[in-house]
C-alpha positions as a LaTeX table, in Angstrom:
\begin{tabular}{lrrr}
\hline
Residue & $x$ (\AA) & $y$ (\AA) & $z$ (\AA) \\
\hline
Met1 & 19.73 & $-0.28$ & $-7.14$ \\
Lys2 & 17.23 & $-2.73$ & $-5.69$ \\
Asp3 & 14.11 & $-3.79$ & $-7.55$ \\
Met4 & 10.80 & $-2.34$ & $-6.31$ \\
Gln5 & 8.57 & $-4.77$ & $-4.28$ \\
Thr6 & 4.97 & $-4.16$ & $-4.83$ \\
Phe7 & 2.40 & $-5.12$ & $-2.31$ \\
Thr8 & $-1.43$ & $-5.14$ & $-3.18$ \\
Thr9 & $-4.44$ & $-5.39$ & $-0.99$ \\
Lys10 & $-7.17$ & $-7.95$ & $-1.46$ \\
Ala11 & $-9.69$ & $-4.99$ & $-1.94$ \\
Phe12 & $-7.52$ & $-3.42$ & $-4.70$ \\
Ser13 & $-6.94$ & $-6.53$ & $-6.78$ \\
Glu14 & $-10.90$ & $-7.18$ & $-6.49$ \\
Leu15 & $-11.68$ & $-3.85$ & $-8.19$ \\
Pro16 & $-12.68$ & $-4.26$ & $-11.90$ \\
Asp17 & $-10.58$ & $-1.62$ & $-13.34$ \\
Ala18 & $-7.06$ & $-2.15$ & $-11.24$ \\
Asp19 & $-5.17$ & $-2.75$ & $-14.23$ \\
Glu20 & $-6.36$ & 0.42 & $-15.75$ \\
Met21 & $-5.54$ & 2.28 & $-12.46$ \\
Arg22 & $-2.09$ & 0.77 & $-12.65$ \\
Ser23 & $-1.45$ & 2.44 & $-16.12$ \\
Asn24 & $-3.54$ & 5.51 & $-16.01$ \\
Gly25 & $-3.23$ & 6.26 & $-12.36$ \\
Pro26 & $-5.40$ & 5.88 & $-9.28$ \\
Gly27 & $-8.82$ & 7.04 & $-9.08$ \\
Asn28 & $-10.52$ & 8.61 & $-5.69$ \\
Glu29 & $-11.07$ & 5.31 & $-4.06$ \\
Val30 & $-7.45$ & 4.13 & $-4.39$ \\
Met31 & $-4.00$ & 4.80 & $-3.25$ \\
Ile32 & $-0.72$ & 4.14 & $-4.81$ \\
Leu33 & 1.96 & 4.74 & $-2.48$ \\
Gln34 & 5.71 & 4.53 & $-2.74$ \\
Asn35 & 8.42 & 4.76 & $-0.07$ \\
Glu36 & 11.32 & 7.38 & $-0.16$ \\
Ser37 & 13.97 & 4.86 & $-0.82$ \\
Gly38 & 11.88 & 3.84 & $-4.03$ \\
Thr39 & 11.92 & $-0.05$ & $-2.99$ \\
Ile40 & 8.30 & $-0.51$ & $-2.08$ \\
Gln41 & 5.00 & 0.29 & $-3.68$ \\
Leu42 & 1.62 & $-0.44$ & $-2.06$ \\
Glu43 & $-1.63$ & $-0.49$ & $-3.96$ \\
Ala44 & $-4.46$ & $-0.40$ & $-1.89$ \\
Thr45 & $-7.90$ & 1.10 & $-1.42$ \\
Leu46 & $-8.33$ & 4.37 & 0.54 \\
Asp47 & $-10.52$ & 2.67 & 3.28 \\
Lys48 & $-7.70$ & 0.32 & 3.90 \\
Val49 & $-5.08$ & 2.80 & 4.16 \\
Glu50 & $-7.24$ & 5.26 & 6.35 \\
Ile51 & $-8.09$ & 2.23 & 8.67 \\
Ala52 & $-4.54$ & 1.12 & 9.19 \\
Met53 & $-3.20$ & 4.78 & 9.58 \\
Glu54 & $-5.84$ & 5.42 & 12.34 \\
Glu55 & $-5.03$ & 2.28 & 14.04 \\
Leu56 & $-1.14$ & 3.18 & 13.78 \\
Glu57 & $-1.78$ & 6.76 & 14.66 \\
Leu58 & 0.20 & 7.86 & 11.65 \\
Glu59 & $-0.67$ & 10.39 & 9.00 \\
Ile60 & 0.03 & 10.27 & 5.23 \\
Asp61 & 0.13 & 13.56 & 3.16 \\
Ser62 & 1.79 & 12.30 & 0.11 \\
Asp63 & 2.06 & 9.44 & $-2.14$ \\
Val64 & 5.60 & 9.05 & $-1.23$ \\
Ile65 & 5.99 & 8.05 & 2.53 \\
Pro66 & 8.96 & 7.74 & 4.85 \\
Asp67 & 10.28 & 4.05 & 4.94 \\
Glu68 & 9.58 & 3.45 & 8.56 \\
Val69 & 5.82 & 4.44 & 7.81 \\
Met70 & 5.52 & 2.18 & 4.76 \\
Thr71 & 7.05 & $-0.73$ & 6.75 \\
Ala72 & 4.64 & $-0.37$ & 9.52 \\
Leu73 & 1.66 & 0.15 & 7.05 \\
Ile74 & 2.72 & $-3.10$ & 5.22 \\
Glu75 & 3.22 & $-5.09$ & 8.53 \\
His76 & $-0.21$ & $-3.72$ & 9.73 \\
Leu77 & $-2.21$ & $-4.78$ & 6.35 \\
Asn78 & $-0.27$ & $-8.24$ & 6.28 \\
Ile79 & $-1.23$ & $-8.89$ & 10.20 \\
Ser80 & $-4.95$ & $-7.92$ & 9.39 \\
Arg81 & $-4.76$ & $-10.31$ & 6.34 \\
Asp82 & $-5.64$ & $-7.56$ & 3.86 \\
Leu83 & $-2.63$ & $-8.04$ & 1.54 \\
Asp84 & $-3.48$ & $-10.16$ & $-1.49$ \\
Val85 & $-0.29$ & $-12.32$ & $-0.98$ \\
Pro86 & 0.60 & $-12.61$ & 2.63 \\
Ile87 & 4.22 & $-12.13$ & 3.59 \\
Ser88 & 6.43 & $-13.63$ & 6.27 \\
Ser89 & 8.37 & $-10.39$ & 6.83 \\
Val90 & 8.96 & $-6.96$ & 5.23 \\
Ser91 & 12.51 & $-5.96$ & 4.31 \\
\hline
\end{tabular}
């Protein structure tokens, strides 16, 4: 089984209670998404995810999303320089 990769947006990292949300669950302003195969997790603010989904013309109706949607979302956030740690490629 592969280790889970976690990607975090800059906006999520800058929240004063980011560590608390990781352990107690997200509040209304953040989303913690996981892909269906359980290999990627995304910690992001709701506004960044909504903007990305609108631009990609995709919908998210759950905190577990298809792998291809997660890949597109991570790539979009990376290109728009919203990720805390930029990546060269998404695997």
